[in-house]
C-alpha positions in Angstrom: -68.6 -7.5 -24.6 -67.5 -6.8 -21.1 -65.7 -10.2 -20.7 -64.0 -9.7 -24.0 -62.9 -6.2 -23.0 -61.6 -7.4 -19.7 -59.8 -10.2 -21.4 -58.2 -7.7 -23.8 -57.1 -5.5 -20.9 -55.6 -8.5 -19.1 -53.8 -9.5 -22.3 -52.4 -6.0 -22.8 -51.3 -5.9 -19.1 -49.6 -9.3 -19.5 -47.9 -8.3 -22.7 -46.7 -5.0 -21.1 -45.4 -6.9 -18.1 -43.6 -9.3 -20.3 -42.1 -6.5 -22.3 -40.9 -4.8 -19.1 -39.2 -8.0 -17.9 -37.7 -8.5 -21.4 -36.4 -5.0 -21.4 -35.0 -5.5 -17.8 -33.2 -8.6 -18.9 -31.8 -6.8 -21.9 -30.4 -3.8 -19.9 -29.4 -5.9 -16.9 -25.9 -6.8 -18.2 -25.2 -3.1 -18.8 -26.4 -2.1 -15.4 -24.7 -4.9 -13.5 -21.1 -4.7 -14.7 -18.8 -7.7 -14.6 -16.8 -8.1 -11.4 -13.1 -8.8 -12.0 -10.9 -10.6 -9.5 -7.5 -9.0 -8.8 -4.9 -11.0 -6.8 -2.6 -8.9 -4.8 0.5 -10.1 -3.0 1.9 -7.7 -0.4 5.3 -8.1 1.3 4.0 -7.3 4.8 0.8 -6.6 6.7 1.4 -3.1 8.0 -0.4 0.2 8.4 2.4 1.4 6.1 0.1 0.1 3.3 -2.9 1.9 4.8 -4.5 3.2 1.6 -4.8 -0.3 0.2 -6.7 -1.5 3.3 -8.9 1.6 3.2 -9.8 0.9 -0.4 -10.7 -2.7 0.5 -12.7 -2.1 3.7 -14.5 1.0 2.6 -15.7 -0.6 -0.5 -13.8 1.5 -3.0 -12.6 -1.6 -4.9 -16.2 -2.8 -5.0 -17.3 0.5 -6.4 -14.9 -0.2 -9.3 -16.4 -3.7 -9.7 -13.2 -5.3 -8.5 -13.0 -8.3 -6.1 -9.5 -7.7 -4.7 -7.9 -10.6 -2.7 -4.9 -9.6 -0.7 -2.3 -12.1 0.5 0.8 -11.5 2.5 3.9 -13.3 1.3 7.7 -13.3 1.6 9.1 -10.6 -0.8 11.2 -13.2 -2.6 8.1 -15.2 -3.3 6.3 -12.2 -4.7 8.9 -11.7 -7.5 8.6 -15.4 -8.5 4.8 -15.3 -8.2 4.6 -12.4 -10.6 6.8 -14.2 -13.1 4.7 -17.4 -12.8 1.4 -15.5 -13.1 0.3 -16.6 -9.6 -0.5 -13.0 -8.8 -1.7 -10.1 -10.8 -0.4 -7.2 -8.7 2.6 -6.9 -6.3 2.9 -4.4 -3.5 6.3 -4.3 -1.9 9.6 -2.4 -1.8 11.1 -1.3 -5.1 14.2 -3.4 -4.5 12.3 -6.7 -4.6 10.3 -5.9 -7.6 12.3 -3.7 -9.9 15.9 -4.7 -9.4 16.4 -8.3 -10.5 20.0 -9.1 -11.4 19.1 -12.7 -12.2 16.9 -11.6 -15.2 18.9 -10.6 -18.2 15.7 -9.6 -20.0 14.6 -7.2 -17.2 13.9 -4.3 -19.5 11.7 -6.4 -21.8 9.6 -8.4 -19.3 10.2 -7.0 -15.9 7.4 -5.6 -13.7 6.0 -2.2 -14.5 5.2 0.2 -11.7 1.8 1.9 -12.1 1.0 3.5 -8.7 2.4 4.2 -5.3 1.0 5.3 -1.9 4.2 6.1 0.1 6.8 8.8 -0.5 9.0 7.8 2.4 10.3 4.6 3.9 8.1 3.5 6.8 10.8 1.9 9.0 11.7 3.4 12.4 14.8 3.3 14.5 14.4 2.1 18.1 16.7 2.4 21.1 16.5 0.3 24.3 15.8 3.5 26.2 14.2 6.9 25.4 16.5 9.4 23.8 14.8 12.7 23.2 18.1 14.3 22.1 18.8 11.6 19.4 21.0 12.7 16.5 22.0 10.4 13.6 25.7 11.2 14.3 25.2 9.3 17.6 25.2 6.1 15.6 28.9 6.2 14.9 30.6 3.1 16.4 27.2 1.7 17.3 25.4 -1.5 16.1 22.0 -1.7 14.4 19.8 -4.7 13.7 18.6 -3.8 10.3 16.4 -5.2 7.6 17.7 -7.8 5.1 20.7 -6.5 3.0 18.8 -6.3 -0.3 15.6 -4.8 1.3 14.4 -1.3 0.3 14.2 -0.2 4.0 17.8 -1.3 4.4 18.7 0.9 1.4 16.9 3.8 2.9 18.7 3.3 6.2 22.1 3.3 4.5 21.0 6.5 2.7 20.1 8.2 5.9 23.4 7.3 7.5 25.4 8.6 4.5 23.4 11.9 4.6 24.4 12.1 8.3 28.1 11.7 7.3 28.4 8.1 8.6 29.8 5.3 6.4 27.7 2.1 6.7 29.7 -1.0 7.8 32.8 1.2 8.5 31.7 3.7 11.1 28.5 1.8 12.2 27.8 -2.0 12.2 24.6 -3.2 10.7 23.3 -6.7 11.3 21.3 -7.5 8.2 21.5 -11.3 8.3 19.4 -11.9 11.4 16.2 -13.7 10.3 13.0 -11.6 10.3 11.3 -13.6 13.1 14.4 -13.5 15.3 15.3 -9.8 15.1 13.1 -8.6 18.0 14.1 -11.4 20.2 17.8 -10.7 19.5 17.3 -7.1 20.4 15.5 -7.9 23.6 18.3 -10.3 24.5 20.9 -7.6 24.2 22.1 -7.7 20.6 22.4 -4.3 18.9 22.2 -0.8 20.2 19.3 0.0 17.8 16.6 -1.9 15.9 14.9 -1.0 12.6 11.2 -1.9 12.5 8.0 -1.0 10.6 4.7 -0.3 12.3 2.9 -1.8 14.1 5.9 -3.7 15.6 7.5 -0.4 16.6 4.5 0.8 18.6 4.1 -2.7 20.1 7.8 -2.5 21.3 7.0 0.8 23.0 3.9 -0.5 24.7 5.7 -3.6 25.9 8.6 -1.5 27.1 11.6 -3.0 25.3 12.2 -0.3 22.8 11.6 3.4 22.1 11.3 5.0 18.7 14.0 7.7 18.4 14.0 8.4 14.6 12.2 7.8 11.4 14.4 6.5 8.5 12.1 7.9 5.9 12.0 11.4 7.5 15.8 11.4 7.6 16.0 11.0 3.8 14.6 13.1 0.9 11.3 11.8 -0.5 11.9 8.6 -2.4 9.6 6.1 -4.3 10.4 3.3 -1.8 7.4 1.0 -2.4 4.9 0.7 -5.2 2.2 -1.3 -7.0 3.6 -3.3 -10.0 2.3 -5.8 -12.6 3.8 -7.5 -15.6 3.6 -5.7 -18.9 1.5 -8.4 -20.4 -1.1 -8.1 -17.6 -1.3 -4.3 -17.9 -1.6 -4.4 -21.7 -4.4 -7.1 -21.5 -6.2 -5.4 -18.6 -5.9 -1.7 -18.8 -9.4 -1.1 -17.5 -8.7 -3.3 -14.4 -5.5 -1.4 -13.7 -7.3 1.9 -14.1 -10.1 0.9 -11.7 -7.6 -0.5 -9.2 -5.7 2.8 -9.3 -9.0 4.8 -9.0 -9.8 3.0 -5.8 -6.3 3.6 -4.3 -6.6 7.3 -5.1 -10.1 7.6 -3.5 -8.6 6.0 -0.4 -5.9 8.6 -0.4 -8.5 11.4 -0.7 -10.5 9.8 2.2 -7.4 9.6 4.4 -6.7 13.3 4.1 -10.1 14.1 5.5 -10.4 11.6 8.4 -8.6 11.1 11.7 -6.3 8.2 12.7 -9.1 6.8 14.9 -11.5 6.8 11.9 -8.9 5.2 9.7 -8.2 2.5 12.3 -11.9 1.7 12.7 -12.2 1.4 8.9 -9.3 -1.0 8.4 -9.6 -3.0 11.6 -10.9 -6.1 9.8 -7.5 -6.3 8.1 -5.8 -6.1 11.6 -8.2 -8.0 13.8 -5.3 -9.6 15.8 -3.9 -6.2 16.7 -5.0 -4.0 19.7 -6.9 -1.0 18.5 -4.7 1.4 20.4 -1.6 0.0 18.7 -3.2 0.4 15.3 -4.3 4.0 16.1 -0.8 4.9 17.3 0.8 3.4 14.2 -1.5 5.4 11.9 -1.0 8.6 13.9 2.8 8.2 13.7 2.8 7.6 10.0 0.5 10.5 9.4 2.7 12.9 11.4 5.8 11.7 9.5 4.0 12.4 6.2 4.7 8.8 5.0 1.9 8.6 2.5 1.6 10.4 -0.9 -1.3 12.6 -1.8 -1.9 10.7 -5.0 -0.7 7.5 -6.7 1.5 9.1 -9.4 5.1 7.9 -9.4 7.2 11.0 -10.2 10.6 10.8 -11.9 12.7 12.6 -9.2 11.8 10.5 -6.2 12.1 7.3 -8.3 15.6 8.3 -9.5 16.5 9.3 -6.0 15.8 5.7 -4.8 17.8 4.4 -7.7 20.8 6.5 -6.6 20.4 5.2 -3.0 20.3 1.6 -4.3 23.4 2.2 -6.4 25.3 3.7 -3.5 24.3 0.7 -1.4 25.8 -1.6 -4.0 22.5 -3.2 -4.8 22.6 -2.3 -8.5 25.4 -1.5 -10.9 23.4 1.2 -12.7 20.0 2.9 -12.2 17.0 1.2 -13.9 15.5 3.8 -16.4 12.3 5.5 -15.2 10.8 5.5 -18.8 11.0 1.7 -19.1 9.9 0.9 -15.5 7.1 3.4 -14.7 3.8 4.2 -16.4 1.9 7.2 -15.0 -1.1 7.3 -17.3 -3.4 5.3 -14.9 -2.5 7.4 -11.8 -2.8 10.7 -13.7 -6.2 9.7 -15.0 -7.3 8.8 -11.5 -6.3 12.2 -10.2 -8.2 13.9 -13.0 -11.4 11.9 -12.7 -11.8 10.5 -9.1 -13.4 12.7 -6.4 -14.4 12.1 -2.8 -16.9 14.1 -0.8 -17.4 13.1 2.8 -20.8 12.8 4.3 -22.2 15.9 6.0 -23.6 15.6 9.5 -27.1 15.9 8.1 -26.5 13.1 5.6 -25.1 10.9 8.3 -28.2 11.5 10.5 -30.5 10.8 7.5 -28.6 7.6 6.7 -28.9 6.4 10.3 -32.6 7.2 10.4 -33.1 5.4 7.1 -31.4 2.3 8.4 -33.3 2.3 11.7 -36.6 2.5 9.8 -35.8 -0.9 8.2 -34.5 -2.6 11.3 
């Protein structure tokens, strides 16, 4: 009897084990969600886009089961890549994405903005020497090496000049046709009284001694939606969950940023800036934080969007504003704000985590 009893017990154990494995296999797909790849093209690699790099390097995209691949490309290429479905999401200035005079069907198939992370332009104005008493009115009859003529930062610069009572191209000369790679060299060689740059190039100029930041273009203007995340309507309609998860990660990065220092942020995103000196990265992030460049949440509000449209119209880049209601969708960003939270680790939790990791080393 005993062998039979033992055999029965063994059989029951085996069946129970098989049942557990079968149940595990059945629930595994639900527990391990499918990972979606999202291709992002950005117009520049800059701390200006800091929340995106935080979401990438802190694992916030991964938490949303997204494999986000970020590539830096020429802004003109980004627009074409969106149209040809070679990228899923674009991150660059509003001018390059939204205003496309070559597309007569713009309102039907143009990119849709679904999130932002900056409320001000990130470009800075540099002089060849320090000028602590700088005023925008000093630019009258001076020359500026600016961004390309149809760039969003150039539109912001012209807006700042107009607000200071200076007429662009009449009372001040702007060189907008110098190639991107030659602008710094031209300035160092003596061209222009001022130079317009983003970070980290502005901080690099200061550290190398050939330029001093004297003003922020974004701070000289009212808040504007100057840059944003955009995707084609078809992609958004076919992948609303992916767009929502992407926006969730960006918002969590924005929450993280509000509770951490520039040094901590620099350490977090350094893998995305491995060819940059850490001190330059820290200084760039500190400057942008002080200038309040980033938004608190990803929602694109109507007023700052229309303010940029007005600036673009005044700059002669568009004949008429592009309607907010046909260009912007806020549902993803608003849902992120309502549902996403971030709680930083306490000192006790940090110590426990370190002790736990040491135990397994």
